[in-house]
mmCIF file of the N, C-alpha and C atoms, coordinates in Angstrom:
data_MODEL
# 
_entry.id   MODEL 
# 
loop_
_atom_site.group_PDB 
_atom_site.id 
_atom_site.type_symbol 
_atom_site.label_atom_id 
_atom_site.label_alt_id 
_atom_site.label_comp_id 
_atom_site.label_asym_id 
_atom_site.label_entity_id 
_atom_site.label_seq_id 
_atom_site.pdbx_PDB_ins_code 
_atom_site.Cartn_x 
_atom_site.Cartn_y 
_atom_site.Cartn_z 
_atom_site.occupancy 
_atom_site.B_iso_or_equiv 
_atom_site.pdbx_formal_charge 
_atom_site.auth_seq_id 
_atom_site.auth_comp_id 
_atom_site.auth_asym_id 
_atom_site.auth_atom_id 
_atom_site.pdbx_PDB_model_num 
ATOM 1   N N  . ASN A 1 1  ? -3.993  7.557   -15.367 1.00 0.00 ? 1  ASN A N  1 
ATOM 2   C CA . ASN A 1 1  ? -3.163  6.726   -15.484 1.00 0.00 ? 1  ASN A CA 1 
ATOM 3   C C  . ASN A 1 1  ? -2.579  6.229   -14.097 1.00 0.00 ? 1  ASN A C  1 
ATOM 4   N N  . ASN A 1 2  ? -3.065  6.574   -12.965 1.00 0.00 ? 2  ASN A N  1 
ATOM 5   C CA . ASN A 1 2  ? -2.842  6.301   -11.611 1.00 0.00 ? 2  ASN A CA 1 
ATOM 6   C C  . ASN A 1 2  ? -3.579  4.848   -11.414 1.00 0.00 ? 2  ASN A C  1 
ATOM 7   N N  . ASP A 1 3  ? -3.199  3.832   -12.190 1.00 0.00 ? 3  ASP A N  1 
ATOM 8   C CA . ASP A 1 3  ? -4.204  2.542   -12.001 1.00 0.00 ? 3  ASP A CA 1 
ATOM 9   C C  . ASP A 1 3  ? -3.611  1.765   -10.885 1.00 0.00 ? 3  ASP A C  1 
ATOM 10  N N  . VAL A 1 4  ? -2.324  1.920   -10.346 1.00 0.00 ? 4  VAL A N  1 
ATOM 11  C CA . VAL A 1 4  ? -1.891  1.007   -9.088  1.00 0.00 ? 4  VAL A CA 1 
ATOM 12  C C  . VAL A 1 4  ? -1.008  2.085   -8.262  1.00 0.00 ? 4  VAL A C  1 
ATOM 13  N N  . LEU A 1 5  ? -1.287  1.759   -7.063  1.00 0.00 ? 5  LEU A N  1 
ATOM 14  C CA . LEU A 1 5  ? -0.678  2.386   -5.816  1.00 0.00 ? 5  LEU A CA 1 
ATOM 15  C C  . LEU A 1 5  ? 0.729   1.949   -5.409  1.00 0.00 ? 5  LEU A C  1 
ATOM 16  N N  . LEU A 1 6  ? 1.766   2.464   -5.706  1.00 0.00 ? 6  LEU A N  1 
ATOM 17  C CA . LEU A 1 6  ? 3.234   1.913   -5.611  1.00 0.00 ? 6  LEU A CA 1 
ATOM 18  C C  . LEU A 1 6  ? 3.888   2.812   -4.585  1.00 0.00 ? 6  LEU A C  1 
ATOM 19  N N  . LEU A 1 7  ? 4.990   2.268   -3.829  1.00 0.00 ? 7  LEU A N  1 
ATOM 20  C CA . LEU A 1 7  ? 5.993   2.959   -3.319  1.00 0.00 ? 7  LEU A CA 1 
ATOM 21  C C  . LEU A 1 7  ? 7.163   3.322   -4.010  1.00 0.00 ? 7  LEU A C  1 
ATOM 22  N N  . PHE A 1 8  ? 7.340   4.634   -4.152  1.00 0.00 ? 8  PHE A N  1 
ATOM 23  C CA . PHE A 1 8  ? 8.421   5.196   -4.847  1.00 0.00 ? 8  PHE A CA 1 
ATOM 24  C C  . PHE A 1 8  ? 9.735   5.517   -3.847  1.00 0.00 ? 8  PHE A C  1 
ATOM 25  N N  . GLY A 1 9  ? 10.882  5.152   -4.175  1.00 0.00 ? 9  GLY A N  1 
ATOM 26  C CA . GLY A 1 9  ? 11.999  5.599   -3.588  1.00 0.00 ? 9  GLY A CA 1 
ATOM 27  C C  . GLY A 1 9  ? 13.257  4.707   -3.827  1.00 0.00 ? 9  GLY A C  1 
ATOM 28  N N  . SER A 1 10 ? 14.447  5.260   -3.443  1.00 0.00 ? 10 SER A N  1 
ATOM 29  C CA . SER A 1 10 ? 15.351  4.486   -3.542  1.00 0.00 ? 10 SER A CA 1 
ATOM 30  C C  . SER A 1 10 ? 16.344  4.030   -2.367  1.00 0.00 ? 10 SER A C  1 
ATOM 31  N N  . GLY A 1 11 ? 17.214  3.271   -2.211  1.00 0.00 ? 11 GLY A N  1 
ATOM 32  C CA . GLY A 1 11 ? 17.741  2.844   -0.979  1.00 0.00 ? 11 GLY A CA 1 
ATOM 33  C C  . GLY A 1 11 ? 16.930  1.969   -0.094  1.00 0.00 ? 11 GLY A C  1 
ATOM 34  N N  . ILE A 1 12 ? 15.831  1.420   -0.473  1.00 0.00 ? 12 ILE A N  1 
ATOM 35  C CA . ILE A 1 12 ? 14.783  0.554   0.206   1.00 0.00 ? 12 ILE A CA 1 
ATOM 36  C C  . ILE A 1 12 ? 15.255  -0.817  0.248   1.00 0.00 ? 12 ILE A C  1 
ATOM 37  N N  . LYS A 1 13 ? 15.435  -1.332  1.680   1.00 0.00 ? 13 LYS A N  1 
ATOM 38  C CA . LYS A 1 13 ? 16.001  -2.578  1.783   1.00 0.00 ? 13 LYS A CA 1 
ATOM 39  C C  . LYS A 1 13 ? 14.777  -3.531  1.834   1.00 0.00 ? 13 LYS A C  1 
ATOM 40  N N  . THR A 1 14 ? 13.904  -3.188  2.851   1.00 0.00 ? 14 THR A N  1 
ATOM 41  C CA . THR A 1 14 ? 12.540  -4.146  3.087   1.00 0.00 ? 14 THR A CA 1 
ATOM 42  C C  . THR A 1 14 ? 11.442  -3.204  3.032   1.00 0.00 ? 14 THR A C  1 
ATOM 43  N N  . VAL A 1 15 ? 10.198  -3.638  2.779   1.00 0.00 ? 15 VAL A N  1 
ATOM 44  C CA . VAL A 1 15 ? 9.136   -2.908  3.057   1.00 0.00 ? 15 VAL A CA 1 
ATOM 45  C C  . VAL A 1 15 ? 7.835   -3.891  3.337   1.00 0.00 ? 15 VAL A C  1 
ATOM 46  N N  . ASP A 1 16 ? 6.942   -3.432  4.151   1.00 0.00 ? 16 ASP A N  1 
ATOM 47  C CA . ASP A 1 16 ? 5.666   -4.060  4.298   1.00 0.00 ? 16 ASP A CA 1 
ATOM 48  C C  . ASP A 1 16 ? 4.628   -2.837  4.181   1.00 0.00 ? 16 ASP A C  1 
ATOM 49  N N  . MET A 1 17 ? 3.736   -3.306  3.266   1.00 0.00 ? 17 MET A N  1 
ATOM 50  C CA . MET A 1 17 ? 2.735   -2.300  2.911   1.00 0.00 ? 17 MET A CA 1 
ATOM 51  C C  . MET A 1 17 ? 1.570   -2.933  3.064   1.00 0.00 ? 17 MET A C  1 
ATOM 52  N N  . LYS A 1 18 ? 0.420   -2.312  3.771   1.00 0.00 ? 18 LYS A N  1 
ATOM 53  C CA . LYS A 1 18 ? -0.940  -3.025  3.990   1.00 0.00 ? 18 LYS A CA 1 
ATOM 54  C C  . LYS A 1 18 ? -2.008  -1.910  3.544   1.00 0.00 ? 18 LYS A C  1 
ATOM 55  N N  . ILE A 1 19 ? -3.071  -2.531  3.152   1.00 0.00 ? 19 ILE A N  1 
ATOM 56  C CA . ILE A 1 19 ? -4.190  -1.410  2.780   1.00 0.00 ? 19 ILE A CA 1 
ATOM 57  C C  . ILE A 1 19 ? -5.443  -1.995  3.532   1.00 0.00 ? 19 ILE A C  1 
ATOM 58  N N  . PHE A 1 20 ? -6.315  -1.214  4.188   1.00 0.00 ? 20 PHE A N  1 
ATOM 59  C CA . PHE A 1 20 ? -7.387  -1.599  4.863   1.00 0.00 ? 20 PHE A CA 1 
ATOM 60  C C  . PHE A 1 20 ? -8.592  -0.861  4.308   1.00 0.00 ? 20 PHE A C  1 
ATOM 61  N N  . ASN A 1 21 ? -9.942  -1.513  4.218   1.00 0.00 ? 21 ASN A N  1 
ATOM 62  C CA . ASN A 1 21 ? -10.920 -0.852  3.978   1.00 0.00 ? 21 ASN A CA 1 
ATOM 63  C C  . ASN A 1 21 ? -11.566 -0.232  5.220   1.00 0.00 ? 21 ASN A C  1 
ATOM 64  N N  . ARG A 1 22 ? -12.908 0.574   5.016   1.00 0.00 ? 22 ARG A N  1 
ATOM 65  C CA . ARG A 1 22 ? -13.473 1.235   6.230   1.00 0.00 ? 22 ARG A CA 1 
ATOM 66  C C  . ARG A 1 22 ? -13.723 0.558   7.235   1.00 0.00 ? 22 ARG A C  1 
ATOM 67  N N  . TRP A 1 23 ? -13.722 -0.800  7.125   1.00 0.00 ? 23 TRP A N  1 
ATOM 68  C CA . TRP A 1 23 ? -14.307 -1.877  8.294   1.00 0.00 ? 23 TRP A CA 1 
ATOM 69  C C  . TRP A 1 23 ? -13.034 -2.391  8.821   1.00 0.00 ? 23 TRP A C  1 
ATOM 70  N N  . GLY A 1 24 ? -11.844 -1.935  8.360   1.00 0.00 ? 24 GLY A N  1 
ATOM 71  C CA . GLY A 1 24 ? -10.738 -2.794  9.049   1.00 0.00 ? 24 GLY A CA 1 
ATOM 72  C C  . GLY A 1 24 ? -10.020 -4.018  8.565   1.00 0.00 ? 24 GLY A C  1 
ATOM 73  N N  . GLU A 1 25 ? -10.899 -4.275  7.347   1.00 0.00 ? 25 GLU A N  1 
ATOM 74  C CA . GLU A 1 25 ? -10.306 -5.587  6.619   1.00 0.00 ? 25 GLU A CA 1 
ATOM 75  C C  . GLU A 1 25 ? -9.153  -5.184  5.847   1.00 0.00 ? 25 GLU A C  1 
ATOM 76  N N  . LYS A 1 26 ? -8.262  -6.116  5.902   1.00 0.00 ? 26 LYS A N  1 
ATOM 77  C CA . LYS A 1 26 ? -6.904  -5.946  4.989   1.00 0.00 ? 26 LYS A CA 1 
ATOM 78  C C  . LYS A 1 26 ? -7.351  -6.550  3.537   1.00 0.00 ? 26 LYS A C  1 
ATOM 79  N N  . VAL A 1 27 ? -7.278  -5.481  2.772   1.00 0.00 ? 27 VAL A N  1 
ATOM 80  C CA . VAL A 1 27 ? -7.542  -5.823  1.232   1.00 0.00 ? 27 VAL A CA 1 
ATOM 81  C C  . VAL A 1 27 ? -6.122  -5.921  0.332   1.00 0.00 ? 27 VAL A C  1 
ATOM 82  N N  . PHE A 1 28 ? -5.036  -5.450  0.988   1.00 0.00 ? 28 PHE A N  1 
ATOM 83  C CA . PHE A 1 28 ? -3.957  -5.585  0.385   1.00 0.00 ? 28 PHE A CA 1 
ATOM 84  C C  . PHE A 1 28 ? -2.637  -5.682  1.137   1.00 0.00 ? 28 PHE A C  1 
ATOM 85  N N  . ASP A 1 29 ? -1.645  -6.603  0.856   1.00 0.00 ? 29 ASP A N  1 
ATOM 86  C CA . ASP A 1 29 ? -0.625  -6.660  1.723   1.00 0.00 ? 29 ASP A CA 1 
ATOM 87  C C  . ASP A 1 29 ? 0.592   -7.139  0.839   1.00 0.00 ? 29 ASP A C  1 
ATOM 88  N N  . SER A 1 30 ? 1.940   -6.437  0.662   1.00 0.00 ? 30 SER A N  1 
ATOM 89  C CA . SER A 1 30 ? 2.857   -6.720  -0.072  1.00 0.00 ? 30 SER A CA 1 
ATOM 90  C C  . SER A 1 30 ? 4.296   -6.615  0.788   1.00 0.00 ? 30 SER A C  1 
ATOM 91  N N  . ASN A 1 31 ? 5.129   -7.243  0.506   1.00 0.00 ? 31 ASN A N  1 
ATOM 92  C CA . ASN A 1 31 ? 6.609   -7.154  1.000   1.00 0.00 ? 31 ASN A CA 1 
ATOM 93  C C  . ASN A 1 31 ? 7.434   -6.901  -0.161  1.00 0.00 ? 31 ASN A C  1 
ATOM 94  N N  . ASN A 1 32 ? 6.880   -6.556  -1.463  1.00 0.00 ? 32 ASN A N  1 
ATOM 95  C CA . ASN A 1 32 ? 7.743   -6.199  -2.572  1.00 0.00 ? 32 ASN A CA 1 
ATOM 96  C C  . ASN A 1 32 ? 7.401   -4.575  -2.917  1.00 0.00 ? 32 ASN A C  1 
ATOM 97  N N  . GLN A 1 33 ? 8.391   -3.667  -2.919  1.00 0.00 ? 33 GLN A N  1 
ATOM 98  C CA . GLN A 1 33 ? 8.404   -2.450  -3.349  1.00 0.00 ? 33 GLN A CA 1 
ATOM 99  C C  . GLN A 1 33 ? 7.554   -2.105  -4.690  1.00 0.00 ? 33 GLN A C  1 
ATOM 100 N N  . TRP A 1 34 ? 7.862   -3.090  -5.657  1.00 0.00 ? 34 TRP A N  1 
ATOM 101 C CA . TRP A 1 34 ? 7.308   -2.981  -6.960  1.00 0.00 ? 34 TRP A CA 1 
ATOM 102 C C  . TRP A 1 34 ? 6.039   -3.674  -7.114  1.00 0.00 ? 34 TRP A C  1 
ATOM 103 N N  . THR A 1 35 ? 5.356   -4.262  -6.153  1.00 0.00 ? 35 THR A N  1 
ATOM 104 C CA . THR A 1 35 ? 4.157   -4.778  -6.264  1.00 0.00 ? 35 THR A CA 1 
ATOM 105 C C  . THR A 1 35 ? 3.044   -3.801  -5.589  1.00 0.00 ? 35 THR A C  1 
ATOM 106 N N  . GLY A 1 36 ? 2.129   -3.317  -6.323  1.00 0.00 ? 36 GLY A N  1 
ATOM 107 C CA . GLY A 1 36 ? 1.231   -2.244  -5.874  1.00 0.00 ? 36 GLY A CA 1 
ATOM 108 C C  . GLY A 1 36 ? -0.056  -2.626  -5.917  1.00 0.00 ? 36 GLY A C  1 
ATOM 109 N N  . TRP A 1 37 ? -0.968  -1.906  -5.266  1.00 0.00 ? 37 TRP A N  1 
ATOM 110 C CA . TRP A 1 37 ? -2.507  -2.236  -5.061  1.00 0.00 ? 37 TRP A CA 1 
ATOM 111 C C  . TRP A 1 37 ? -3.237  -1.616  -6.407  1.00 0.00 ? 37 TRP A C  1 
ATOM 112 N N  . ASP A 1 38 ? -4.054  -2.435  -6.934  1.00 0.00 ? 38 ASP A N  1 
ATOM 113 C CA . ASP A 1 38 ? -4.696  -2.061  -8.036  1.00 0.00 ? 38 ASP A CA 1 
ATOM 114 C C  . ASP A 1 38 ? -6.123  -1.916  -8.108  1.00 0.00 ? 38 ASP A C  1 
ATOM 115 N N  . GLY A 1 39 ? -6.567  -1.815  -6.681  1.00 0.00 ? 39 GLY A N  1 
ATOM 116 C CA . GLY A 1 39 ? -8.054  -1.505  -6.277  1.00 0.00 ? 39 GLY A CA 1 
ATOM 117 C C  . GLY A 1 39 ? -8.846  -2.682  -6.218  1.00 0.00 ? 39 GLY A C  1 
ATOM 118 N N  . THR A 1 40 ? -8.050  -3.771  -6.209  1.00 0.00 ? 40 THR A N  1 
ATOM 119 C CA . THR A 1 40 ? -8.931  -5.009  -6.189  1.00 0.00 ? 40 THR A CA 1 
ATOM 120 C C  . THR A 1 40 ? -8.774  -5.793  -4.817  1.00 0.00 ? 40 THR A C  1 
ATOM 121 N N  . TYR A 1 41 ? -9.475  -6.801  -4.493  1.00 0.00 ? 41 TYR A N  1 
ATOM 122 C CA . TYR A 1 41 ? -9.368  -7.851  -3.421  1.00 0.00 ? 41 TYR A CA 1 
ATOM 123 C C  . TYR A 1 41 ? -9.944  -9.128  -3.610  1.00 0.00 ? 41 TYR A C  1 
ATOM 124 N N  . LYS A 1 42 ? -9.131  -10.060 -3.604  1.00 0.00 ? 42 LYS A N  1 
ATOM 125 C CA . LYS A 1 42 ? -9.472  -11.395 -4.215  1.00 0.00 ? 42 LYS A CA 1 
ATOM 126 C C  . LYS A 1 42 ? -10.068 -11.406 -5.537  1.00 0.00 ? 42 LYS A C  1 
ATOM 127 N N  . GLY A 1 43 ? -9.381  -10.667 -6.502  1.00 0.00 ? 43 GLY A N  1 
ATOM 128 C CA . GLY A 1 43 ? -10.073 -10.582 -7.770  1.00 0.00 ? 43 GLY A CA 1 
ATOM 129 C C  . GLY A 1 43 ? -11.135 -9.542  -8.055  1.00 0.00 ? 43 GLY A C  1 
ATOM 130 N N  . GLN A 1 44 ? -11.640 -9.166  -7.082  1.00 0.00 ? 44 GLN A N  1 
ATOM 131 C CA . GLN A 1 44 ? -12.911 -8.340  -7.159  1.00 0.00 ? 44 GLN A CA 1 
ATOM 132 C C  . GLN A 1 44 ? -12.606 -6.729  -6.885  1.00 0.00 ? 44 GLN A C  1 
ATOM 133 N N  . GLN A 1 45 ? -13.307 -6.020  -7.960  1.00 0.00 ? 45 GLN A N  1 
ATOM 134 C CA . GLN A 1 45 ? -12.857 -4.639  -7.889  1.00 0.00 ? 45 GLN A CA 1 
ATOM 135 C C  . GLN A 1 45 ? -13.676 -3.957  -6.452  1.00 0.00 ? 45 GLN A C  1 
ATOM 136 N N  . GLN A 1 46 ? -12.884 -3.223  -5.629  1.00 0.00 ? 46 GLN A N  1 
ATOM 137 C CA . GLN A 1 46 ? -13.195 -2.825  -4.307  1.00 0.00 ? 46 GLN A CA 1 
ATOM 138 C C  . GLN A 1 46 ? -14.231 -1.564  -4.625  1.00 0.00 ? 46 GLN A C  1 
ATOM 139 N N  . PRO A 1 47 ? -15.271 -1.262  -3.805  1.00 0.00 ? 47 PRO A N  1 
ATOM 140 C CA . PRO A 1 47 ? -15.867 -0.010  -3.661  1.00 0.00 ? 47 PRO A CA 1 
ATOM 141 C C  . PRO A 1 47 ? -15.222 1.283   -3.751  1.00 0.00 ? 47 PRO A C  1 
ATOM 142 N N  . LEU A 1 48 ? -15.604 2.243   -4.267  1.00 0.00 ? 48 LEU A N  1 
ATOM 143 C CA . LEU A 1 48 ? -15.198 3.470   -4.480  1.00 0.00 ? 48 LEU A CA 1 
ATOM 144 C C  . LEU A 1 48 ? -15.108 4.074   -2.722  1.00 0.00 ? 48 LEU A C  1 
ATOM 145 N N  . GLY A 1 49 ? -14.133 4.814   -2.641  1.00 0.00 ? 49 GLY A N  1 
ATOM 146 C CA . GLY A 1 49 ? -14.121 5.238   -1.360  1.00 0.00 ? 49 GLY A CA 1 
ATOM 147 C C  . GLY A 1 49 ? -12.721 5.442   -0.655  1.00 0.00 ? 49 GLY A C  1 
ATOM 148 N N  . THR A 1 50 ? -12.600 5.753   0.635   1.00 0.00 ? 50 THR A N  1 
ATOM 149 C CA . THR A 1 50 ? -11.233 6.139   1.266   1.00 0.00 ? 50 THR A CA 1 
ATOM 150 C C  . THR A 1 50 ? -10.707 4.688   1.865   1.00 0.00 ? 50 THR A C  1 
ATOM 151 N N  . TYR A 1 51 ? -9.424  4.362   1.661   1.00 0.00 ? 51 TYR A N  1 
ATOM 152 C CA . TYR A 1 51 ? -8.742  3.301   2.156   1.00 0.00 ? 51 TYR A CA 1 
ATOM 153 C C  . TYR A 1 51 ? -7.524  3.845   3.134   1.00 0.00 ? 51 TYR A C  1 
ATOM 154 N N  . VAL A 1 52 ? -7.319  3.219   4.170   1.00 0.00 ? 52 VAL A N  1 
ATOM 155 C CA . VAL A 1 52 ? -5.941  3.395   4.916   1.00 0.00 ? 52 VAL A CA 1 
ATOM 156 C C  . VAL A 1 52 ? -4.892  2.510   4.620   1.00 0.00 ? 52 VAL A C  1 
ATOM 157 N N  . TRP A 1 53 ? -3.702  3.230   4.472   1.00 0.00 ? 53 TRP A N  1 
ATOM 158 C CA . TRP A 1 53 ? -2.570  2.315   4.090   1.00 0.00 ? 53 TRP A CA 1 
ATOM 159 C C  . TRP A 1 53 ? -1.649  2.556   5.437   1.00 0.00 ? 53 TRP A C  1 
ATOM 160 N N  . ILE A 1 54 ? -0.758  1.492   5.571   1.00 0.00 ? 54 ILE A N  1 
ATOM 161 C CA . ILE A 1 54 ? 0.437   1.625   6.678   1.00 0.00 ? 54 ILE A CA 1 
ATOM 162 C C  . ILE A 1 54 ? 1.617   0.885   5.978   1.00 0.00 ? 54 ILE A C  1 
ATOM 163 N N  . LEU A 1 55 ? 2.549   1.765   5.938   1.00 0.00 ? 55 LEU A N  1 
ATOM 164 C CA . LEU A 1 55 ? 3.856   1.360   5.403   1.00 0.00 ? 55 LEU A CA 1 
ATOM 165 C C  . LEU A 1 55 ? 4.964   1.057   6.694   1.00 0.00 ? 55 LEU A C  1 
ATOM 166 N N  . GLN A 1 56 ? 5.797   0.229   6.589   1.00 0.00 ? 56 GLN A N  1 
ATOM 167 C CA . GLN A 1 56 ? 7.054   -0.024  7.328   1.00 0.00 ? 56 GLN A CA 1 
ATOM 168 C C  . GLN A 1 56 ? 8.002   -0.326  6.442   1.00 0.00 ? 56 GLN A C  1 
ATOM 169 N N  . ALA A 1 57 ? 9.144   0.380   6.282   1.00 0.00 ? 57 ALA A N  1 
ATOM 170 C CA . ALA A 1 57 ? 10.216  0.307   5.489   1.00 0.00 ? 57 ALA A CA 1 
ATOM 171 C C  . ALA A 1 57 ? 11.422  0.350   6.407   1.00 0.00 ? 57 ALA A C  1 
ATOM 172 N N  . ARG A 1 58 ? 12.559  -0.429  5.656   1.00 0.00 ? 58 ARG A N  1 
ATOM 173 C CA . ARG A 1 58 ? 13.973  -0.145  6.217   1.00 0.00 ? 58 ARG A CA 1 
ATOM 174 C C  . ARG A 1 58 ? 14.740  0.076   5.114   1.00 0.00 ? 58 ARG A C  1 
ATOM 175 N N  . LYS A 1 59 ? 15.421  1.116   5.221   1.00 0.00 ? 59 LYS A N  1 
ATOM 176 C CA . LYS A 1 59 ? 16.617  1.709   4.326   1.00 0.00 ? 59 LYS A CA 1 
ATOM 177 C C  . LYS A 1 59 ? 17.847  0.832   4.230   1.00 0.00 ? 59 LYS A C  1 
ATOM 178 N N  . VAL A 1 60 ? 18.649  0.782   3.262   1.00 0.00 ? 60 VAL A N  1 
ATOM 179 C CA . VAL A 1 60 ? 19.776  -0.045  2.943   1.00 0.00 ? 60 VAL A CA 1 
ATOM 180 C C  . VAL A 1 60 ? 20.788  0.221   4.341   1.00 0.00 ? 60 VAL A C  1 
ATOM 181 N N  . GLY A 1 61 ? 20.689  1.582   4.790   1.00 0.00 ? 61 GLY A N  1 
ATOM 182 C CA . GLY A 1 61 ? 21.567  1.778   5.951   1.00 0.00 ? 61 GLY A CA 1 
ATOM 183 C C  . GLY A 1 61 ? 21.028  1.440   7.385   1.00 0.00 ? 61 GLY A C  1 
ATOM 184 N N  . GLY A 1 62 ? 19.857  0.880   7.401   1.00 0.00 ? 62 GLY A N  1 
ATOM 185 C CA . GLY A 1 62 ? 19.339  0.339   8.650   1.00 0.00 ? 62 GLY A CA 1 
ATOM 186 C C  . GLY A 1 62 ? 18.283  1.163   9.066   1.00 0.00 ? 62 GLY A C  1 
ATOM 187 N N  . THR A 1 63 ? 17.997  2.595   8.683   1.00 0.00 ? 63 THR A N  1 
ATOM 188 C CA . THR A 1 63 ? 17.037  3.230   9.104   1.00 0.00 ? 63 THR A CA 1 
ATOM 189 C C  . THR A 1 63 ? 15.834  2.894   9.103   1.00 0.00 ? 63 THR A C  1 
ATOM 190 N N  . ALA A 1 64 ? 14.836  2.648   10.145  1.00 0.00 ? 64 ALA A N  1 
ATOM 191 C CA . ALA A 1 64 ? 13.368  2.189   9.919   1.00 0.00 ? 64 ALA A CA 1 
ATOM 192 C C  . ALA A 1 64 ? 12.608  3.485   9.917   1.00 0.00 ? 64 ALA A C  1 
ATOM 193 N N  . THR A 1 65 ? 11.469  3.135   8.985   1.00 0.00 ? 65 THR A N  1 
ATOM 194 C CA . THR A 1 65 ? 10.672  4.343   8.673   1.00 0.00 ? 65 THR A CA 1 
ATOM 195 C C  . THR A 1 65 ? 8.926   3.663   8.868   1.00 0.00 ? 65 THR A C  1 
ATOM 196 N N  . GLN A 1 66 ? 8.147   4.293   9.526   1.00 0.00 ? 66 GLN A N  1 
ATOM 197 C CA . GLN A 1 66 ? 6.813   3.927   9.447   1.00 0.00 ? 66 GLN A CA 1 
ATOM 198 C C  . GLN A 1 66 ? 5.908   5.065   9.193   1.00 0.00 ? 66 GLN A C  1 
ATOM 199 N N  . MET A 1 67 ? 4.869   4.717   8.318   1.00 0.00 ? 67 MET A N  1 
ATOM 200 C CA . MET A 1 67 ? 4.172   5.882   7.794   1.00 0.00 ? 67 MET A CA 1 
ATOM 201 C C  . MET A 1 67 ? 2.628   5.192   7.637   1.00 0.00 ? 67 MET A C  1 
ATOM 202 N N  . LYS A 1 68 ? 1.659   6.181   7.525   1.00 0.00 ? 68 LYS A N  1 
ATOM 203 C CA . LYS A 1 68 ? 0.385   5.828   7.487   1.00 0.00 ? 68 LYS A CA 1 
ATOM 204 C C  . LYS A 1 68 ? -0.434  6.918   6.814   1.00 0.00 ? 68 LYS A C  1 
ATOM 205 N N  . GLY A 1 69 ? -1.560  6.583   6.183   1.00 0.00 ? 69 GLY A N  1 
ATOM 206 C CA . GLY A 1 69 ? -2.222  7.704   5.513   1.00 0.00 ? 69 GLY A CA 1 
ATOM 207 C C  . GLY A 1 69 ? -3.494  7.086   4.857   1.00 0.00 ? 69 GLY A C  1 
ATOM 208 N N  . THR A 1 70 ? -4.241  8.072   4.199   1.00 0.00 ? 70 THR A N  1 
ATOM 209 C CA . THR A 1 70 ? -5.198  7.443   3.393   1.00 0.00 ? 70 THR A CA 1 
ATOM 210 C C  . THR A 1 70 ? -5.306  7.705   1.745   1.00 0.00 ? 70 THR A C  1 
ATOM 211 N N  . VAL A 1 71 ? -5.780  6.842   1.017   1.00 0.00 ? 71 VAL A N  1 
ATOM 212 C CA . VAL A 1 71 ? -6.115  7.040   -0.382  1.00 0.00 ? 71 VAL A CA 1 
ATOM 213 C C  . VAL A 1 71 ? -7.472  6.878   -0.733  1.00 0.00 ? 71 VAL A C  1 
ATOM 214 N N  . ILE A 1 72 ? -7.790  7.465   -1.778  1.00 0.00 ? 72 ILE A N  1 
ATOM 215 C CA . ILE A 1 72 ? -9.316  7.687   -2.298  1.00 0.00 ? 72 ILE A CA 1 
ATOM 216 C C  . ILE A 1 72 ? -9.310  6.808   -3.556  1.00 0.00 ? 72 ILE A C  1 
ATOM 217 N N  . LEU A 1 73 ? -10.133 5.828   -3.471  1.00 0.00 ? 73 LEU A N  1 
ATOM 218 C CA . LEU A 1 73 ? -9.945  4.851   -4.707  1.00 0.00 ? 73 LEU A CA 1 
ATOM 219 C C  . LEU A 1 73 ? -11.193 5.575   -5.579  1.00 0.00 ? 73 LEU A C  1 
ATOM 220 N N  . VAL A 1 74 ? -10.959 5.732   -6.919  1.00 0.00 ? 74 VAL A N  1 
ATOM 221 C CA . VAL A 1 74 ? -11.938 6.316   -7.783  1.00 0.00 ? 74 VAL A CA 1 
ATOM 222 C C  . VAL A 1 74 ? -11.640 5.540   -9.067  1.00 0.00 ? 74 VAL A C  1 
ATOM 223 N N  . ARG A 1 75 ? -12.866 5.516   -10.021 1.00 0.00 ? 75 ARG A N  1 
ATOM 224 C CA . ARG A 1 75 ? -12.657 5.180   -11.245 1.00 0.00 ? 75 ARG A CA 1 
ATOM 225 C C  . ARG A 1 75 ? -12.862 5.785   -12.438 1.00 0.00 ? 75 ARG A C  1 
# 
């Protein structure tokens, strides 16, 4: 049931989430907390493997957060 990678949290004012494939090509970009990545790029399913995500967010109080990590795409 983990069909979409989403950002969960409360008190988030702005968000910028990007996902890159192993060649550094950006396959996902969203400024909406409730829009997640479903493993596709330009309507095409992406290959199984490891992808890098980068997140920049600002909370309602003004605190900025930057995080990065990896996600493994499986079907």
